[in-house]
Phi, psi and omega in degrees: 000132180289133178239164178122174180298148182308315181302322179290318178296318179299317180297322178292320178296317179299316179296316179297315179299322181295319186260354184305311180303318180291323178295316179295317180299317180296318179294320179299315179301315181294319177299317180297318179298318181294332185272354181305315180295346183253019180305144179300123184300343180281349181274152181296324179294318179295324180293342176279348181269214009290154186255148173280178179300145178274149176227168173260145182218137169197155179208121178053235181266008178290161177299148175266136176244126178288335183218122173228127178215146178248137177299152185297335177271000176078008185268347184225152178237129178253121177241136182209160174250132179244128180231142175246143175213147176283354177233162179288137176289145175279162179302314178300325178293322179291321183281345183296133180292000000 
């Protein structure tokens, strides 16, 4: 439980509300990367694996990838974008390049 004078608690709450979306998004990305090796075997993506652990990758002005994983036999590369939203994405948003 947060303690202290109300103005300090209010300021902390304001700060948390300001940064909460970014904190949740960062945690979501990390959770998704960790779960790549555990993809449900019934999915087409999992059948292309099994996959090693996912990582985030970027270098200089190159594109940033939220998810990079190599199949355990080294024959395939998985590249992905991970997005978090407090609402469900629409089909056009999912299909947008």
